[in-house]
N, C-alpha and C positions, 0 to 999 in steps of 0.2 A: 742409332736406334729403329727398330722394324716403326714401318709404316702401320700405324692405326687407322685402320679403315672404318669410317663411320655412316658415310655417304654412297650415293651411287652415284655412277655417271651423269645420268641426269640430275643429279640435287647438285652435281658439281656444276656442272654448267648453268643453273640456273642463277648460282650463285659468281660464278667467274665469267662466263661469257660476255661480250660486247654484243649489248642491245642492236635487233638489225629490222623487229616490229617501228612501222613510223609513228606510231603513240609515244614510246619508250623513247625513241631518238628526239620527237619533240622539247619533251620533257626534261632530258639529260643534255642532250648537243648544239643547243641554241648559243653562238658565241654571241657577248655583247659585246657593247663599241670599243670597252678598255680591251677584251680579250683578243680583237681584234687590234687594234693599236700594239700589242704586245706581239704577236703573231708580225703583223706585216713589220715587224724592227727588223727579223731573218731575212736574210740576203737574199738566195734563190727558194725558185718555190718549192721545191721537195723538202729543202729544212721547213720553209711554212707550213706544210701540208704535215710533215712530222709532229712540227714543235704542236699544232694544233690537235694532231690526234693523241700524242702524251695526254692532255691537258684534259682530252674526253674521257679517256680511259681512268684519269687520277680521280677525274669526279663520278663517273660509272663505268664499271663494279668497282675503284676505289685503286685497283692495280697497277702494277708495271707492266708494259707493253713486253713479250716476250719476245728475243731476238730471231728471228724468221717464221714470226708470226703471223699469219695468213688473216687479213681485214677482209671483211668480209664488203662485197661489192656494194650494197646498201649504203655502208659508213663511209665510203670514199667517195661515190655517189652525191651527199649528204655534207660530207663535209664541202666539197669540191665547190659543191655550188654557195655556199658563204661565202668562201674562200675566193671566188673569182679565178679556180686553177682548175685544169681536166685534171679526170683520176689519173691517167697514166703518171704526171707526175710525184706521186708518191713513189714510186718506184727506183728514183736513185737516193732514196732518202735514210742515215744511218751505214754510209757505206764505207765512213768510218767509225769505228766503236767507238771511238771520244766523242762522237759528235752527239750520239746519245744520254751519253755522262753528260754533258755538256749543260744540254738542254733540259733533262731530269736536277740537274741542279739548280738552276734558273727557276724549273720550275716552282722547286720548293722555295726559293728566296722568294718569289712572287707572291704565292699562293699561299704560305705557311702550311706546305705541306711537310710532314717528318716520318721518316721512318720507324718500324718496329724495334725499335733500341731502346736504351736503357728507361731514364723514367716512364718514360711513357708505356714503354712497351708491360714495367712493373703495374701503374695504374690500370692498364688492361685486363693482366691476369686476374687481378684482385676485384676488380671488376667482373668478371667472367665466371669466380668463385661463385660470388655474391649471389649472380645471376643464374648459375644452374640449377639452384634449388625450384626456380619457377619455370625452369623450361621446362616445356612439356614432350620434347622427342628433340633426337639428336639436330636432326633438319633445323629444329627452330632455336635451338641454341647456337647452331653456325651460324644463322643466319643473324639472328639477334647480334653475334661477336659483329660481323660484315656489318651492320649499321651502326653500329657504336666506332667502328672505326673510320666509317663514314663521315659521321658526325664530331669525331675530332680530328679529321684531316689527316688520319695517318694510312699510310700505305698499307695495302691489306699484306702481310706473309703470305709464304707459298701455301699453296692450298693443303699438302701433306701437312705442315705447319699447323695452321687452324684447326685441322682436323685431330691433333695429338694434343693441340692444346684442350678446346672441346672434348678430348675424351678423358682426359687427366682431371679434367672440373666435372665434370659429371658424376666419373667415378669415387673424387671427394667428397662431392655434394651427400652420394650416396651415402658414405659411411661417415658419413654426420648426422645424417637423419639418423639412421640407424642407431651411433652411439648414442643419439639426446634421448632416444626413446626407451633404448635399453638402459640410461644412466636414470630415468625414473620408475625404475621397476624396482625392488628392494629382491633381498636373497630370498624373501619365503615366496614370493609374487615369480621369481624367474624358477625356481624349483615347480608349481603350479603349470606354467606355461611348457614347461622342459617336459613332462608329467605326460602332457596329451600326446607325443609322438610315440610313447612306450606300453600306456596304460591301455588296457582292450575294452572295448565296449561290445557288446552283443555275442561275445565269445567269437568273434571276426576279424575285426576292423579297430585300427586305432584309434581312440579317442577323438582324436584330429580328423580324422576322417569320416567317422560317425557324425563330429558337429555342423562339417559341413553338406553333409546328403541330406540336406532338406529343400522342400516345395510347398506351397500353398496346397491342402490338404481340401479334401472336401466329404468327412464325414469326423466320428469323435473319435475314432480309433489314428485317425492322422493327427488331431488337434493333439492328441495326447502324447504323441510323438515328441511335436512340436515343442510341445509345454517343460518337457522330459529335459529337451535341448537348451531351453532357453533358462530355466532351472538352476541344471548346471552351471552355464555362461556366469546367472547372475550371482551364484555362491562362489566363483573364482574371483568374483569386486575387481576385476582390473577398471583403474582411476581413468576415466574420457581424460585428464588432463596430461596423460603420458602424450598426446596427441597435441597438445596445443603448439603453436607456432610451427603445426609441417603443416606447407601446402595439401587443398584437398585431393589433387591429382596423384601427389606421391603416396597418399593415404590406400586412394583406389586401387594403385599400382601393384603396393604389397599386397593388399588384400588378392587382389586375381594370382598373383604371384600363388601367394597361397593355396588357394584352391585349384592351382596344376601341379605343384609340389606332391610327391607321393612320402610318406612321414621317413621313410628311411633315407629317402635324398634332401629332407631337408633335414635332419639330424647331424648332415654330412655338412654341413652349410657352417661358416663360420658362429661365433655367439653372438654377437652385434644384431646380425643382419639376420640370424633364426629368431632370437628373438623381438623384433620388429617387428616379423611379419605374425608369428604368433601373437603380440599382443594388438594388435591391429585387426587381424584377423578374429580374435575373441572379443573384441567392440563393432567390430563391423555386421560381425555375425547375429551379436545380441540383439542391434537393431535390426538388422536386416528378419530377424527370427520372428519378432516381436511384431511388424510389419506381415510377415507373413501368418500368425496365430490371430491379427486382427481379417487379413484379408478370407481367412479360412472361415471362420463364424459370420463373415457375410456371406458367405457362398451358403453355410447347413441353414442360417436365417432363410436365404433365397431357396433352398431344396424345400425349407419347411411351409414355407409360406406357395409353392409350387403344387404339392400333393395334398395342402390345403383346399387351395382352387382347386384339383382332380375330383377329390374327393367331394365336393362341395358339386361339379359338374356333374358326375356319375350321380348321385344322388337327384340333380335333375331331371338327369336322362331316366333314371330310372322312375320317376314320380309321371312320366308323358301318359304311360299307357295308364296310370291310375287317374288320371286328369283327365284323360279321352272321356273311359268310363264315369267320372263323376259327374263330367260337364254333361252326358248325353240322361243323366237318370235327374239333373234338375231341369233338364230339356225335355224331358218325358211330364215330370210333376207339374213343372210350368203349365205346357201344353194344358193338361188334364185341369187344372185350376183356371187357365184363361176361357176355355172350352164353358165347362160350369158357369163361369161367372157370366161369360155369354148367355147361354139359354136360361140362368138365372134358378140354375141346379144348388143341392147340396155342396157344397166345398168341402165338408167334412168325405160324402162319400165320393167326392175326384178325387181324394186323397187316397182313402181305400183302394179304390179302382185303378190308380197307379201305382199302387207297392204297399200303401203303408207308413203309418207314421215310426214303425222301427226300420224301414229301409231310409226314411228321411231323418231319422235322426243319424243312420248311420253314412247319409251323403254330406250330412252336415258337418261329423267328425271328421271325417276323410277332409274335406274343404278345407277343416281348417289343418291339420297335419300338412296337406299339399301348399297352404298359403305359407305358414313354416320354414318346409322346402326349401320354395322359390325364392323366395324372402331373405335366403342366410346367404350371407358372405363369406370369406373363409378365412374369417374372423374365430366361427364358432368352433374351427374344425384344425384351429393350431395347437392347439393345447396338447395334440397327439404328437407334436415334439418334442415334448417337457423330459421324458426317459432320456431322448438323443443330447439335451441341453447338459440334462442332470450331472451325464458323465463327464462332463470338461471343465460348467461353463464355473462351477466355485473356484476350481481350480488355476484358472486362464484370469478371472478376477484380481487374484491375491498374487497372480506372476508381473499383471500388467502395471505398470507406474502410470495409470490414468490422470490426466489434471482435467480439469473441465472450468469454462466459463460460467459467469454469472447467472447465465439464462439455464443453464444441463446441470449446475448442483443440485436441484432434487433429484435427479436422476441418477446422479453419483453416489447420492446417499445408499437410494433404493438396489445400487448393484452391491454397496457394500454388506447388505440385509441377506441380498442371495450369496454374496462369495462365505459370510459365516464370520465376516469379521464384525458385526453389528449384532448384537443378540438381541432383537423389540418381538413383540409379538404383533404391532401393529402391521400391517402393508397401506404404506403413504400413496397417494396417487396422486399430487402433486407434481410428478413429471409428464403429467395426460395436459393435453388441451381441453380447453373444458369443454369440446364441442366432439371428442374424440367419440369414434364408434366403439375401442374397450370398454367407457365406464358400462353399458349395457352389458355387457356379456361379463364384464368383472362384477356384476351381482349377482349374477349366478355362481362365482367360481366356488369350487370345492376343495378345499385343501389349498390351498394360494398356489395352486399350478399354474393358471391362464397370470396371473399375476406375475408370478417371473419368466413366462414365457414373453410376457409384454414389456418388461424391464428392458431384455435381453432383445428383443428388434428395437425396443429403440435407441442401444445404445449401438446398435449396426447402423441407425440413420442418422444419431450423433457425429459419428465417427466419419462418415461419410459427408455431412454437412461441414464438419470442424471445430463443432459446441463443444465436443471432446479431442483432447489430442494425447498422444505417449510424446515423451520428453526424446531427444535427439533420433527424432524420427526424420525420416527422409518423406515417407508418402502420408505420414497421419500426424506429422507436426502441428504445432500451433501455429495457425494460420497469420496472426499478427507478427511472430518472428521472421515471417518467409519474405512478408511485404519489404520490399527495399523502402527506408527511411525516406521522407518527403522530400528532403533535400536533393536525394541522387534522383529521385522520381522529377524532379526540376530541369535537374540536366542532361536528360534523357535525350539524345538528338531526335529521336525514331517519333517522340508524341506527335502524330494530325491533332493537337488538342491545344487549347490554350487553358493557362492555370484559372485562370477566372471563370466559373462557371457563367458567369453573366453572358460572357461573350459569347459564348459554344452556343447558350440558349436562344440568344438573338439570331445568329446565322440559323440556329434550324427551324427559329418561329420564321423569320422571312421568306426559307426554302418552302417549308409547306405552303404559306398561303402562294409563291408565284405557281408551285405543283399543283395546289389543287384548281387554284384558278386556269390551269391549264388543260387540267382532265377534265374539269366543268365543259368549257370550250368544244374540246374532243371530244365531248359525251353529247351535250346538243348536235352540232355538226354531224355525227357520224361517223367520226374522224379518225377514230380510234384502231387500231394496226391491228385488224385479226381478232376484234373483240369488238363489245358495244355493251352498255349500260344502259339497260330498259325497267323502268319503274323500279327501279332502283338495284334491281338485280344486275351484275356483272356474269357476261358470256365471253368464252374464251376459242378462237380455234384454233386448230391443232395447226401448228408451223409447219411446213411442207420444204421440203430439200430443194436445194441450190447446186446440183451438182452439174456442171457440163457434161453432154452423152459425148463429147470425144476424152471425156479422162479414162473410164475403163480400159480404154482398148489401150493409151498410153500406158496403164500402169502393167498392161499384161507386156506390154512392145519391151518397157524398161525391165523386167523384172526377169525376162527372157532373155536380155544383156549381164545378165548377173552370173560371174563363173559357180558351177556349183562347188562347195565347199566344204569338209569333214568340221566339226566343230571344234577338234586337237588343230588343225592348221589357223583358222577363223580366232581363235584364243591367242595362236602365240602373233600372230600378225598385227591386233590389235594392240594385245603388250608392247609388241616392240617399238610401236608409235605413241602410245602412251606410258608404257611404263607403271600399270597398274597395281601389280604384282610386288612395286616397292613401298607400299602402305602400309604392310603386312608385315610388320616390323618384329624381334623377338623379344616377349613382353623383358627376358629380364636385363635385355642390354642395350634394346632401342637398334639394335641396326638391323637392316631391310631385308628380308629372306634372301637367301642366296640361295636356293634351290628354286629356280621358276618353274618347271615342269612339275613337279610336286605339290608347289603349292597351287598350279591351276589343276590340278587331280582333283585337290582339294577342293577346292570353288567347282568345280565341277561336279565331284560328287554330289555337294550344296544344292546347286542350282537344279539337276535332273532328280532331287531327291531319292540318289542310289543310296547313300550312304557310304561310309569308308568301306565296309569289307566288301560288298560288291564292285565297287569302284577296283579295288586292289585284283580282282579276280579280272578286271576288263583291260588295265592298262598294263604294257608291257615295261612301264620302268619302277614303277613301288610297290611295293609291300602293305601291307595293311599297317605294321609298325613304324613303318618311315612316314605313311601317312597320316597316323593318329599324333607321331609325338608333332608333327610338323600343326596339324590341328589343335594342339595343346598350345604350344606357344606361340600361334603366329593368329591366329585367328580369333578376331575379339570385335566386338559392337565398334567398336572406334576404327575399327582396322576396313570393318565391311565400311564405313561409311567414307574416309578416308580414301579407299579406291571408288564408291561409287560414284564421289565428286570430282574424281578426277577425269572419268568418262563420261559424265553428264559436260564436265567445261569442256574437254575435246571436241563432245560432238556438237557443243552448238558455235565451237568455233567454226565447224566444218560448212564450206559453203551453199552447200546442200539444204543447211538445216534455215538458211536466210528464207528461203521460199516461205515456209511457215510459219514463223512467228518469231519474233524479238526475245525469245526469254523470258516475255515479264508478262503472260497470262499463262494462267493454270486450271486444270481440273484435279479433287480428290473422291477416288469410292473405294471401297473395298469390295474385293471377292473373299467371297466361300471358299475353305479349304475344308475337304471331309479329314475327322481323325477316325480312328481306332473306337473299339466301342469304350475305354477309357472317358472317353471325351464327354459321354454320357455321365457320367458319376459326378464328372467335374462341374455339371449344369451348364454345358459349352451346346447345349440344343437352339435354335430358334426357329419356330414353327415357318416363320418365314422362306427358309431352307430344305423342308421336309422334318419326318422323323431321327436324318441321322447327326451325329454332332459333328463338329468342328469347332474352326477359328477363322476367323478375317486377315488379311494381310491388305491394311488400309493405306494406297497408294498416291503419291500426287506427280499428275504428268503436267510436264509444262505445254507451251502453245510447239514446242519443237520435238515431239514423241519423247523427253526424254522421261525416266521414273525417278526425279531427285529425290525422293522419300519416300521412308515406307515403314510401316510399323504393324506388329502382332497383336491384334486386340480383339477378345472374346468375341464370338460371333453372337451374343446376347445384348450388349453394349450397344448405345446411343454412338455413332460417328462423328456427331458433331464437334464433341469436346477436341476431337484429332487434330479439326482442320488448321489451328493454331501449329503444331507443334512441327508440321513441314513446310511452315512460312518462317516461324523463328528461328527455329533450331538449325539449319541447312544456309549454306551461302546461297544456294542456287534458291530459294523460298523466298529471302531477305529482296530477291531482285523483281519479284511477280508484283504485279500493281493490281491486277483484274486475278479474282479466285472465284474458280466454277465447282456448283457442288449440286446434288439431288438432293430429294426432297428429307432424306434423311438424315443427314448434312448441317440443315439450319435449324439453331432457336434465335430467341431473341439476344441471351445470351453472345451469339458467335456474334450477330448483327452489330451487335455495342463494342465489343473490340474490336473486330476488322476494323472499325470506322475509328476508333479511336487512334488506331495504329498507322491507318494512310492505306489500308488494303480496300479495292472497290470489292468487295462482297454480293456474287450474284449464281443464288439460288435456282432452282428452275424446279420452282412449288409447283404438285401437280394436282392439290385441289387448290388452286389459287383462288377461284372466286369465294370459298369460304372464310378466306384471310380476310382480318377486319383492320381500320385504320384509326391510328390512334394522334387524336388533334390536343392541343395545350385549350383551344376553345371551338368544344364541339358544337356551338352555338350556330359560330360565325360561317360553317361549312354551307356550299355551296348548295343548294334543294334538289341536283341530282346525284349529288356523292349520299347525300343525307342516310341511303338503306346501307353504305360499306362502314359506316362509322361502327366503331367496336367501343368507345372510352374513350376517356380524358385521359392525358397527359400529367404525372406526380411532377409536378415539375418542385417543390418543397424537396421531396427525397432526394433528386438528384444534385441539389444545392449545397445541402447537408452533407453527401458523401463523397463529395467532388477531389475531396484532397484523396479520401481510399481509392476512388476510383481510378486517380493517378499514379499513386501506390502501385494497385495492381498491376495496369498497363505496362511500367516501369519495370516491374519484378518478371512480365513474360518477357520481356526485351532480354534483359539482364541474364533470363536463364537461369537464376536462382531457384525456378520451381518449374517443370513441364506446364506449359500452359493446360493442356488438358486434364494435368492435374488440380489447376486451381479452377478453371471451368467447372469441373464434373463437383467441387466442394460448392461451387454458387450453386447450382440448380441441384442440389441436395434438398434444401430446406428452404426456396426463399425466402416465407414468411416468417422466420427467425431472424434471418440474416438481413439488414439493413443495405447492406454493398452490394445482395445479390438482388434484389428489389429496384435499387436504384439503374443498377447493368442491364436489369429488365426492362427500365422506363427508358432507357436509351437506345435499346434494343428495337423496342414498339415505334420509337421516333424513325431510329435509320429503317429499320422495314416498310413502314409507311411509306418512306423516302423513293426506297426501293420500289413498291410494287406499281408508285406512280410512274417511276422513270421508266419500268420492265414494261406498262398497257402503253406508253406514248412511244417507245424505241424498239423499232422492231431489230432493227441492227445489233440491240443489244440483246437481245432473244434469239439471234441468229448464232450472235458468237458464242454464248452458253452454249447451245444445242452442240456448233463444234468442237468446241473445247472438250464437254462429257463426251461425245462423240470417241475423239481421240482416247481418253481414259481407260472407257469399256472396250475398244478394238484393242487392248493392250491385255483384259482377259483371256482372249483367244490365244495368244501370241505363250502367254504361262500354264495355260492349258497344254496347251502344246509340247514343253516344258520339262514338265512334272512328270515322265513318263515311268520315273520309278515304283515301287508299291500299290501299283495300282494308284497312284494319285494320293494316294494319303498320309497326311500330316504324321508318321507313326511315333515322334520323339515323345520322352513323356516329362522332360524338361520343360520350364519356358528357354530359357537359355539356348537348347535343342531347336525348337519349333519356331524362335526369333532368327536363329545363324540359316535355318531351314529357308522361310522367309525372305532373309537377306541376299543371302545366297543365288535363289531364282532370281529378284530383282535385279543384282549384278549381272547376274549373267543375259538377262532382256537385256538390261541396258549396254553390256557389249555388242550383243547382236544387232543391236539397234544403230551404234555408231559404225558398225559395218556395212549393215546396207545403206547408211546414208553416204558414206563416205563411196559406196562403190556405186548407187545409184545417181551420184555426180558423174562420176567415169560413166552410167547408162547414159545419162543425157549429152551429157559432150557427144557419145556417139551417135545419136540421136539426132544431134544437131549437126555431124556433119553429113551427114544422109540426110538431110534439106527435110525434116520430117518438124510437124510444132511443135515445138519445147515453150511455148509461151507460159511466163509465172501466174497466170490464172487457172491455169492445166497444172502448172508442178506444186500447185498450193495442194489439189487433192492424190497427191499419193503419198503414202505413207509408209516408214522404214519397218514396219512391224511385221513382213510377209517371213515365212521360216522352209519354204520348200524345197529350196535351193540347198538345204543346208541338211549335212546328213547328222542326227543326232544319236544315230541307236548304232550297235555293236560292238566290238572291241575298242577301246580308247589308245592309238596307237602314237606316239609322237616321235616325231623324224630328229633323229642324232644331230645334235651339234656341237 
């Protein structure tokens, strides 16, 4: 039987090689007293050595030693030290083949090891078939199988046998899942699904391709195109129960395959497989399009508000000239009246001389109009968006399966009236809060247009807050269903919080009392580092840099010692050492990409912002269609994340990285990237970055300079909710203990959740003196700090919501919902959501403790400054890398934009790895020249340079 290869050489090595690092040997190869007694029963030294070596190999990795296998020197020394032998004593072992077999038999008898035969092998094969359905990759299944063999003390069969067994199990699992889905479809549904591949839509593409071509829209025309697709999928009525019992990652893989197949290729696939892909796509796209509809409505509402604000601002600007003339006129009348009053002359004559009564009446009328104009808010102008809403809103409300919490039921009833499903002449206002500004404007509503706009605006806010939701939605689902059960929350080990609120509150009260007393003493003594509190006012001095003068000269010298290199050679060198291209497995088979140079071309095209067509013209190895095929079947978000994790792990293990930190602190910041003019229509303009549209890459950077996580976010959103995504959803992020952020990255909710999850959150707050302290008992505050108090903590709110606080934190840890999504819901309407209010109160406590510590700890301030500087230094490297398309991100789809940002981040991480490695060599060279390379100087070196790397020109790869 032909060898079925599903693993790379590097992956086989991880599973089968003997460990040579000290940590692994200490874990697996320490011999117990009874082991030593059995080993010493062998007469000759080489037999004792060989017997011990075979025992260790059976324990880990769990296999037999092969004849003639070269044993690493690290292992022989480690075992020799325990046995009281010399490393050379192993040389004579197994000169007789029978000796090795006799030792194996003795080991099996003494330690109950068994071969992969008979009933044991049948049980393991059955276990493998069951496990294959839940395995996330070929490597994952092979690793699980090896671990199961170790657990059952079954000696591992050969690697070719393992690969064949795993491949067969994966194929069988795939076929079972396909058949399970297909068997739940009746004949009529099968015909409807197959028709998607032949029926044409818009006269140019098949219905199947038409359905998957959707993106979040920005106007009513886009919205109606989305609704057309949603309504079509709803009429198909594929029952969601067809996917019951199918692992989520299997569903995601089937969907991703459906999004890459052309209709003709999909028609050629076997029946069960084809029907499974079509059914999954129909269900997944239905939910995704419904989410896109809600997001599009969110954008349209936002656009309407911005236009109303612009109209409001424009009218205020236009009124400035009239305001000046009116004030001048009143000034003239006032001066005349005051002069007449002082001279005891006739006031009537004074008015006549100043311009007359008609002029005064005109000034009063103009002043009244100006008062209304300047006092107006955008609410007065949002009604102009009525016609935009009317073109899609009734259809949208009829198509979406909206469900509501009790607090939002009046809003849902009003939405039914807008949709036309409820016929009534009354327009209820019960969905508005009593103090809402809408009431004043609705009193003058003509034709109920403003009322409809009010309903649709409140729908947007309710979706954001989670007061209304969609069934089977990932982004806009029911918040209560998304939170893990209380039992799961209590079993989550990563929560840095007790199960009883009283314990947590008592601890925070004690810490607050101690912190306030320390701060008050420092204020009295004038001992606050870099600041002072005078008359209840906090003053902060600017933090000065602390870089040794010799550091700059050493940086220049080290970079001068680095070899110049082409970017192509750099990529090949790093891949030879790490194998990050192995992370890009085939979406259908799970086999790592075999065309390494082709995959590097694709990654380089993404990272340099060239695009595949430009890269095809610049490379000497691949044409556009080859690169496109590789991109379509191998590049996806998970693969990008796996490759990045491999590079980050490799860089952190380099000796040079240890001078910069231990990988336990990180900073996060957003970097703005301009987009094409299409971004303006998508509401991607942030005035902070000028008038050009764009998006942001929000990146987490460790103290070792590794950019271990990145997300593409709109330029207009708050960065704070995305901090926890990078910390909780990556392995490197979970090692972080201190997280730094700039002013834009902090909210009270972030303070709360980071503390509850055990992270030390240290933001650099620009306007820190304006931030207030919140106490349990403000009356007991020291008098020196009275001016800094902002209010009292609402302790009962925290206690009553503590179980849900536990659930929310555990949900973020479990990854059931991205933390940013949950935090954005909490931030949407805190006045209506008790859990959000409780988290805000916890955040106020944590923020108060942080401010106290910040003011008293100059070292903390400096650590945050250094960490943020590392993150900001990444921006220059990435700006230098995105050389294509004038630096603009021109991809129209969210997926294309994400791949562009992820590719740029991966390329930056690869360059950082190469620089880190070669800076280490440069340091060795500098030391050999007798020059200073002390640790305090090396801490100021950065692996972010690129002047020695040739980034432009033709990308020619050496033939191998």
